[in-house]
Phi, psi and omega in degrees: 000133183294159178292331178291315179295323178296320180292316180301314182294320181292320175298320179299305180311305182300318184289328179285315179296324178293310180301321185269009175056038175054045173218160177289123182292329183279323181249344176089356185292146177227179180060032174228159173298137179244158171247138171268092184284134172281119182292308170258130183316132184299339178285345182257004185243148176301139175052030174084357178068025184277060182228144185299336180293345179243010181239158177213140178280123177230139170287167182305320182294314177291326175298321178297321178293316176299319180291327179297321176295314182305315187291312187271328183074010188242125182281342182293340174287324182215082178304136181095355184249014173290147184306323180298324176295314183293316177301319182297326180298330182253009183055050177229190179194159179309315184295323177294322183291316177300311182301315180292323177294327178288346180266004180290000000 
């Protein structure tokens, strides 16, 4: 991975964690390892979607739930983990994330 790509990823993680006050947004836990989860898959976003408008801080347990939705596409398996729900938790939206990603 190039140093430029590493810097983009680091900036993404830092911006997401700072905004979310270093806690899991869905369950509120802090002082645990967190993941800066892409709400909309980075392959579906301009420039990889490495913007805080497309990221949310999740603990390992909640990250697994969010990934389960990504894999299945079914909200009945993990209610509350649809991308619209996650965007709402951080006061963002798909459209905001796309716009911010286009400005990278």
